[in-house]
C-alpha positions as CSV (number, residue, x, y, z in Angstrom):
1,M,194.8,56.6,-24.1
2,T,196.2,57.8,-20.7
3,K,195.0,61.4,-21.4
4,V,191.5,60.2,-22.3
5,L,191.3,58.2,-19.0
6,Q,192.6,61.1,-16.9
7,S,190.2,63.6,-18.5
8,A,187.2,61.3,-18.2
9,L,188.0,60.4,-14.6
10,W,188.3,64.1,-13.7
11,R,184.7,64.6,-14.9
12,W,183.5,61.3,-13.6
13,R,184.5,59.6,-10.3
14,A,182.5,56.5,-10.8
15,G,182.9,53.0,-12.1
16,R,182.2,49.3,-11.9
17,P,181.7,47.4,-8.6
18,A,184.9,46.7,-6.6
19,A,184.4,42.9,-7.0
20,L,184.3,43.3,-10.8
21,G,187.4,45.5,-10.8
22,A,189.3,43.0,-8.7
23,A,188.3,40.2,-10.9
24,A,189.3,42.1,-14.0
25,L,192.7,43.0,-12.5
26,A,193.3,39.4,-11.5
27,A,192.5,38.2,-15.0
28,A,194.6,40.8,-16.7
29,L,197.7,40.4,-14.5
30,C,197.7,36.6,-14.4
31,M,201.1,35.4,-15.3
32,L,201.4,31.8,-16.4
33,P,204.5,29.8,-15.4
34,P,207.2,29.4,-18.1
35,P,206.5,26.6,-20.5
36,A,208.2,23.3,-20.1
37,A,211.2,22.6,-22.3
38,A,210.3,21.3,-25.7
39,Q,211.3,17.7,-26.5
40,L,212.8,18.9,-29.8
41,T,214.2,22.3,-30.4
42,E,213.6,24.2,-33.6
43,R,217.3,23.8,-34.5
44,A,217.0,20.0,-34.2
45,K,213.9,20.0,-36.4
46,Q,215.6,22.1,-39.1
47,K,218.7,19.9,-38.9
48,Q,216.6,16.7,-39.4
49,A,214.9,18.3,-42.4
50,A,218.2,19.4,-44.0
51,E,219.7,15.9,-43.5
52,K,216.6,14.4,-45.2
53,E,217.0,16.7,-48.2
54,R,220.7,15.8,-48.6
55,A,220.0,12.0,-48.4
56,D,219.0,11.6,-52.0
57,L,222.1,13.5,-53.4
58,Q,224.4,11.7,-51.1
59,Q,223.0,8.3,-52.3
60,K,223.6,9.3,-55.9
61,L,227.2,10.3,-55.2
62,A,227.8,7.1,-53.2
63,N,226.6,5.1,-56.2
64,L,228.8,7.1,-58.5
65,K,231.8,6.5,-56.2
66,R,231.1,2.8,-56.1
67,D,231.0,2.7,-59.9
68,I,234.5,4.3,-60.0
69,D,235.8,1.9,-57.3
70,K,234.7,-1.1,-59.4
71,T,237.1,-0.2,-62.1
72,E,240.1,0.1,-59.7
73,T,243.0,-2.3,-60.3
74,A,245.4,-0.9,-57.6
75,K,245.6,-3.0,-54.5
76,G,247.2,-2.3,-51.2
77,N,247.4,1.4,-51.7
78,A,248.9,2.8,-48.5
79,A,246.9,6.0,-48.8
80,D,243.7,4.0,-48.4
81,A,244.6,3.2,-44.8
82,L,244.4,6.9,-44.1
83,A,241.0,7.4,-45.7
84,E,238.8,6.8,-42.7
85,S,240.8,9.1,-40.4
86,E,241.1,11.8,-43.0
87,Q,237.4,11.7,-43.7
88,A,236.6,11.8,-40.0
89,I,239.0,14.8,-39.5
90,S,237.3,16.6,-42.4
91,R,233.8,16.0,-41.0
92,A,234.8,17.1,-37.5
93,N,236.4,20.3,-38.7
94,R,233.4,21.0,-41.0
95,S,231.0,20.4,-38.1
96,L,233.0,22.6,-35.7
97,R,233.0,25.4,-38.3
98,E,229.2,25.1,-38.8
99,L,228.6,24.9,-35.1
100,S,230.7,28.0,-34.5
101,Q,228.7,29.9,-37.1
102,E,225.4,28.6,-35.7
103,Q,226.5,29.5,-32.2
104,A,227.2,33.1,-33.2
105,G,223.8,33.4,-34.9
106,T,222.0,31.9,-31.9
107,E,223.8,34.1,-29.4
108,A,222.8,37.2,-31.5
109,K,219.2,36.0,-31.5
110,L,219.3,35.4,-27.8
111,N,220.6,39.0,-27.2
112,V,217.7,40.4,-29.3
113,L,215.2,38.3,-27.3
114,V,216.6,39.4,-23.9
115,K,216.4,43.1,-25.0
116,Q,212.8,42.5,-26.2
117,Q,212.0,40.9,-22.9
118,A,213.3,43.9,-21.0
119,D,211.3,46.3,-23.2
120,L,208.1,44.3,-22.8
121,S,208.5,44.0,-19.1
122,G,208.9,47.8,-18.8
123,V,205.7,48.4,-20.9
124,V,203.7,45.8,-18.9
125,N,204.9,47.2,-15.5
126,G,203.6,50.6,-16.6
127,Q,200.3,49.2,-17.8
128,Q,199.8,47.3,-14.6
129,A,200.4,50.4,-12.5
130,Q,198.0,52.4,-14.7
131,L,195.3,49.7,-14.5
132,S,195.7,49.2,-10.7
133,K,195.2,53.0,-10.2
134,L,192.1,53.0,-12.3
135,L,190.6,50.1,-10.5
136,R,191.5,51.5,-7.1
137,D,189.8,54.8,-8.1
138,Q,186.7,52.9,-9.2
139,Y,186.6,51.0,-5.9
140,V,186.8,54.3,-3.9
141,A,184.1,56.0,-6.0
142,G,181.8,53.1,-6.3
143,N,178.6,53.3,-8.5
144,E,176.8,56.1,-6.6
145,D,177.6,58.9,-9.1
146,R,176.0,57.0,-11.9
147,I,172.7,56.4,-9.9
148,K,172.7,60.0,-8.6
149,L,173.2,61.3,-12.1
150,L,170.2,59.4,-13.4
151,L,168.0,60.5,-10.5
152,S,169.2,64.1,-10.3
153,G,166.6,65.5,-12.6
154,D,169.3,67.5,-14.2
155,N,169.4,68.7,-17.8
156,P,169.0,65.6,-20.0
157,N,171.7,66.9,-22.3
158,R,174.2,67.1,-19.4
159,I,173.1,63.6,-18.2
160,N,173.7,62.2,-21.7
161,R,177.1,63.9,-22.0
162,E,178.2,62.5,-18.6
163,L,177.0,59.0,-19.5
164,Q,179.0,59.2,-22.7
165,Y,182.1,60.1,-20.7
166,M,181.5,57.1,-18.5
167,G,181.3,54.9,-21.7
168,Y,184.6,56.3,-23.0
169,V,186.2,55.4,-19.7
170,S,184.9,51.9,-19.9
171,Q,186.0,51.5,-23.5
172,A,189.5,52.8,-22.7
173,Q,189.7,50.6,-19.7
174,A,188.8,47.5,-21.7
175,K,191.3,48.4,-24.4
176,L,194.0,48.8,-21.8
177,I,193.2,45.4,-20.3
178,E,193.3,43.8,-23.8
179,T,196.6,45.5,-24.6
180,L,198.0,44.3,-21.3
181,R,196.9,40.7,-22.1
182,T,198.5,40.9,-25.5
183,N,201.8,42.1,-24.0
184,L,201.6,39.4,-21.3
185,Q,201.3,36.8,-24.1
186,A,204.2,38.4,-25.9
187,I,206.3,38.0,-22.8
188,K,205.2,34.4,-22.5
189,D,206.2,33.7,-26.1
190,N,209.4,35.6,-25.7
191,K,210.3,33.5,-22.7
192,A,209.6,30.3,-24.7
193,A,211.8,31.5,-27.5
194,T,214.6,32.5,-25.1
195,Q,214.5,29.2,-23.4
196,N,214.6,27.4,-26.8
197,A,217.6,29.5,-27.8
198,K,219.4,28.6,-24.6
199,F,218.6,24.9,-25.2
200,E,220.0,25.2,-28.7
201,L,223.2,26.8,-27.3
202,E,223.5,23.9,-24.9
203,E,223.1,21.4,-27.8
204,I,225.7,23.3,-29.8
205,A,228.2,23.3,-26.9
206,Q,227.7,19.6,-26.4
207,E,228.2,18.8,-30.1
208,E,231.3,21.0,-30.2
209,N,232.8,19.1,-27.3
210,E,232.0,15.8,-29.0
211,Q,233.5,16.9,-32.3
212,K,236.7,18.3,-30.6
213,K,237.2,14.9,-28.9
214,L,236.7,13.1,-32.2
215,L,239.0,15.5,-34.0
216,E,241.9,14.9,-31.5
217,K,241.3,11.2,-31.6
218,E,241.4,11.0,-35.4
219,K,244.4,13.3,-35.7
220,A,246.3,11.0,-33.3
221,K,245.2,7.9,-35.3
222,R,246.3,9.5,-38.6
223,G,249.6,10.5,-37.2
224,T,250.3,7.0,-36.1
225,L,249.4,5.6,-39.5
226,L,251.5,8.1,-41.3
227,A,254.5,7.1,-39.2
228,Q,253.9,3.4,-40.0
229,L,253.3,3.9,-43.7
230,S,255.7,6.7,-44.5
231,T,258.2,4.5,-46.5
232,K,255.4,2.8,-48.5
233,L,253.7,6.1,-49.2
234,N,256.9,7.7,-50.5
235,S,257.4,4.7,-52.8
236,Q,253.9,4.6,-54.2
237,R,253.7,8.4,-54.7
238,K,256.5,8.0,-57.3
239,E,255.1,5.1,-59.2
240,V,254.1,6.1,-62.7
241,G,251.2,3.6,-62.7
242,N,249.7,5.1,-59.6
243,L,249.9,8.7,-60.9
244,Q,248.2,7.6,-64.1
245,R,245.5,5.8,-62.3
246,D,245.0,8.9,-60.0
247,E,244.5,11.1,-63.1
248,Q,242.1,8.6,-64.8
249,R,240.2,8.3,-61.5
250,L,239.7,12.1,-61.3
251,S,238.8,12.4,-65.0
252,G,236.3,9.5,-64.6
253,L,234.7,11.3,-61.6
254,V,234.4,14.6,-63.5
255,D,232.8,12.9,-66.4
256,K,230.3,11.0,-64.2
257,L,229.5,14.2,-62.4
258,A,228.9,16.1,-65.6
259,Q,226.6,13.3,-66.7
260,L,224.8,13.4,-63.4
261,I,224.4,17.2,-63.8
262,E,223.1,16.8,-67.3
263,D,220.6,14.1,-66.2
264,Q,219.4,16.3,-63.5
265,K,218.9,19.2,-66.0
266,K,216.9,16.9,-68.2
267,A,214.8,15.7,-65.3
268,E,214.1,19.3,-64.2
269,A,213.2,20.3,-67.8
270,A,210.8,17.3,-68.1
271,A,209.2,18.2,-64.8
272,R,208.7,21.8,-65.9
273,E,207.3,20.7,-69.2
274,K,204.9,18.3,-67.4
275,R,203.7,21.2,-65.1
276,R,203.3,23.4,-68.2
277,Q,201.2,20.8,-70.0
278,E,199.1,20.2,-66.9
279,Q,198.4,24.0,-66.6
280,L,197.6,24.2,-70.4
281,A,195.2,21.3,-70.1
282,K,193.6,22.9,-67.1
283,A,193.2,26.2,-68.9
284,K,191.7,24.5,-72.0
285,A,189.2,22.6,-69.8
286,E,188.2,25.9,-68.2
287,H,187.9,27.5,-71.6
288,D,185.7,24.6,-72.8
289,R,183.5,24.8,-69.7
290,R,182.9,28.5,-70.1
291,A,182.2,28.0,-73.8
292,A,179.6,25.3,-73.0
293,A,178.1,27.6,-70.3
294,A,177.8,30.4,-72.8
295,S,176.1,28.0,-75.3
296,Q,173.6,26.9,-72.7
297,Q,172.8,30.5,-71.9
298,A,172.2,31.3,-75.6
299,K,169.8,28.3,-76.0
300,A,167.9,29.3,-72.8
301,A,167.4,32.9,-73.9
302,P,167.4,33.0,-77.8
303,G,166.9,36.8,-77.8
304,T,169.9,37.4,-75.5
305,K,173.3,37.9,-77.0
306,A,175.7,35.4,-75.3
307,K,178.9,36.7,-73.8
308,P,181.9,35.6,-75.9
309,A,184.0,32.9,-74.2
310,P,187.5,33.9,-73.3
311,S,190.1,33.6,-76.0
312,D,191.9,30.2,-76.1
313,P,194.8,30.4,-73.6
314,I,196.7,27.4,-74.8
315,D,199.2,29.2,-77.0
316,D,202.8,28.3,-75.9
317,D,203.8,31.9,-75.7
318,E,201.0,32.6,-73.3
319,A,201.9,29.8,-70.9
320,P,201.9,30.9,-67.2
321,Q,205.1,32.5,-66.2
322,S,205.4,30.2,-63.2
323,L,205.9,27.3,-65.6
324,G,209.2,28.7,-66.8
325,R,212.5,28.4,-65.1
326,N,212.0,29.4,-61.5
327,E,214.0,29.7,-58.2
328,A,213.8,25.9,-57.7
329,T,215.6,25.2,-61.0
330,P,217.7,28.2,-61.9
331,S,220.1,28.3,-64.7
332,P,223.8,28.5,-63.9
333,E,223.9,32.2,-64.7
334,E,220.9,32.9,-62.5
335,N,222.5,30.9,-59.7
336,F,226.1,32.0,-60.0
337,G,226.0,35.5,-61.5
338,K,228.2,36.2,-64.5
339,P,228.9,33.3,-66.9
340,F,232.2,31.7,-65.8
341,A,233.8,32.2,-69.3
342,S,233.5,36.0,-68.8
343,L,235.7,35.8,-65.6
344,R,238.9,35.0,-67.4
345,G,241.8,37.1,-66.0
346,Q,239.7,38.2,-63.0
347,L,240.0,35.1,-60.7
348,R,242.2,34.8,-57.7
349,L,244.1,31.7,-56.6
350,P,242.1,29.8,-54.0
351,V,244.8,29.8,-51.3
352,R,247.9,31.9,-50.4
353,G,251.1,30.0,-50.7
354,D,254.1,29.0,-52.9
355,L,253.3,27.7,-56.4
356,I,255.6,24.7,-56.7
357,A,253.9,22.8,-59.6
358,K,252.4,24.3,-62.7
359,F,250.1,23.0,-65.4
360,G,251.9,21.0,-68.0
361,G,255.0,20.5,-65.8
362,K,256.5,16.9,-65.6
363,R,255.9,14.8,-62.5
364,G,259.2,12.8,-62.6
365,D,258.7,10.0,-65.1
366,G,254.9,10.2,-64.8
367,P,252.2,12.2,-66.5
368,S,252.4,16.0,-66.6
369,W,250.6,18.1,-64.0
370,K,246.9,18.8,-65.0
371,G,246.7,21.6,-62.5
372,L,248.6,23.6,-59.8
373,F,250.0,22.6,-56.5
374,I,250.2,25.5,-54.1
375,R,252.2,24.8,-50.9
376,A,250.5,26.3,-47.9
377,P,250.5,25.6,-44.1
378,E,248.0,23.0,-42.9
379,G,244.6,24.6,-42.1
380,S,245.1,27.5,-44.5
381,E,241.7,28.8,-45.8
382,V,240.8,27.6,-49.3
383,K,238.4,29.9,-51.1
384,A,236.1,29.4,-54.0
385,V,237.5,31.2,-57.1
386,A,234.0,31.9,-58.4
387,A,230.4,31.3,-57.5
388,G,228.9,27.9,-58.1
389,R,227.4,24.8,-56.6
390,V,229.4,22.1,-54.8
391,V,228.9,18.8,-56.6
392,Y,231.4,16.6,-54.8
393,A,232.8,16.8,-51.3
394,D,234.4,13.5,-50.3
395,W,237.6,11.5,-50.1
396,L,239.1,10.2,-53.3
397,R,242.3,8.0,-53.7
398,G,245.2,10.1,-54.9
399,F,243.5,13.4,-54.0
400,G,242.4,12.9,-50.4
401,N,239.6,15.2,-49.2
402,L,238.4,16.5,-52.5
403,L,235.9,19.2,-53.3
404,I,234.5,20.0,-56.8
405,V,232.5,23.1,-57.7
406,D,230.3,23.3,-60.8
407,H,230.2,26.9,-62.3
408,G,227.7,26.2,-65.1
409,N,228.2,25.7,-68.8
410,Q,230.4,22.6,-68.1
411,Y,233.1,24.6,-66.1
412,M,234.3,23.0,-62.9
413,T,237.1,23.8,-60.4
414,I,238.7,21.1,-58.3
415,Y,240.3,21.4,-54.9
416,G,242.3,18.4,-53.6
417,N,244.5,17.2,-50.8
418,N,242.5,19.3,-48.3
419,Q,242.7,18.7,-44.6
420,S,239.0,19.4,-44.5
421,V,236.2,20.2,-46.9
422,L,233.9,22.7,-45.2
423,K,231.0,22.6,-47.6
424,R,228.6,19.7,-48.5
425,A,227.5,18.5,-51.9
426,G,224.6,20.6,-53.1
427,D,225.7,23.8,-51.3
428,L,225.8,27.1,-53.2
429,V,229.0,29.1,-52.8
430,K,229.9,32.7,-53.6
431,T,233.2,34.0,-54.9
432,G,235.6,34.1,-52.0
433,D,233.6,31.8,-49.7
434,V,235.9,29.6,-47.5
435,I,235.1,26.0,-48.8
436,A,238.0,24.0,-47.4
437,S,241.3,24.1,-45.4
438,A,244.6,23.1,-47.0
439,G,246.4,19.9,-45.9
440,N,248.1,16.8,-47.1
441,S,245.3,14.2,-47.2
442,G,245.5,11.3,-49.6
443,G,249.1,10.5,-48.8
444,N,250.5,13.8,-50.2
445,E,254.0,14.6,-49.2
446,Q,253.6,18.3,-48.6
447,S,250.8,20.4,-47.1
448,G,249.0,22.6,-49.5
449,L,246.3,22.5,-52.2
450,Y,246.0,20.8,-55.5
451,F,243.9,23.0,-57.9
452,E,242.5,22.2,-61.3
453,M,240.1,23.9,-63.7
454,R,238.2,21.9,-66.3
455,H,235.8,22.6,-69.2
456,Q,233.8,19.8,-70.8
457,G,235.9,17.4,-68.7
458,R,239.2,18.7,-70.1
459,A,241.8,20.3,-67.8
460,F,243.3,23.7,-68.8
461,D,245.9,26.0,-67.3
462,P,244.5,28.0,-64.4
463,L,247.3,30.6,-64.6
464,G,245.7,31.9,-67.8
465,W,242.6,32.8,-65.8
466,V,243.9,34.2,-62.5
467,T,245.3,37.6,-61.7
468,T,248.1,38.3,-59.2
469,R,246.9,41.8,-58.3
């Protein structure tokens, strides 16, 4: 565009009146003030939407937990006094981790926006200088050349050619002004996005500060309670009746979760079938309408051969593909990759530490271990052994902060006694994702992780599935 302008101006030193040029320059270079801060950042809106989506699932899990609590016979369990603080510690640590990840993402976005702003400003400065020079040249030349050209009596072909050059200059100038306006709007939008990102970072910093204060407060509260209840906790941990009730409680939870998952599958299947039937009915109605229209056409023109109606599309095999299983309701294999059963011998233990209790080993005079206890420092990362969906992330008597992952085909892995659960019910996780941090919640004596694997509700030995390589 610059070459066209220079070439045309070399042959033609004329233009629009100075007043028009000044007005055009003023309109093109007008910079609006930065927009006022939005009342609600995009982050806040997305957060509200996510909380709303989780509400229904949380309500179902709360009802499920209440059903389990109704069957409880144990009273005065010392670990219950720790529940509130341990849950608060878990939530605070999860929030801090999420905020840290969100902060990193927002800072990266802000860096990109700042670079884009610098690039846009450079382009706009160049366009402003170019447009200013063009308008200044027009002001100096005025409109005399155009009038002289028309009255010169020169060769009409030459006059026509020169007028075309003038038209090219005007078009290029208008295009330059429009491009400049577009870039000015892009700068305005970029400033708004940059300001929004800064507000989001301020929100994150404020929330982090609040969560850190809450975390310290709850840790201190839990420490005081542990000191007060240590004797009672040690005594209750060894009671056979408590151990048996803990095992029954976990088994009951797993069974209810399995039923909840099955009910959800049935509901999704029913919804898909309903959509399929609606589309088939719609297709049949369209088929009947076209057939009726073809019949009317044949009656109106007896000598004309009616076009055949489309073949009946209601065969089940020809149902629209969108009515089958889709992204909203994927199968476990579609969601999680390989079927869990095929991963035998390929899994890794969820946390690094010392294996001090194995599946089938005796727990004093109580029931045998249904899983593994891996001793590990408090705060150690606990990782998902395979891809799946978190179906439970809450505190449970006997197991503290507990997280359960569904891997499809009625396989579940269970992670107990965590300091914090870092995922929420409904979250999808991949193999190796950090899902919790090890601890001694639920009144456990040592810091570490209690780990179980279950199929169809029955526990089996995890050591037959993991590799130590």
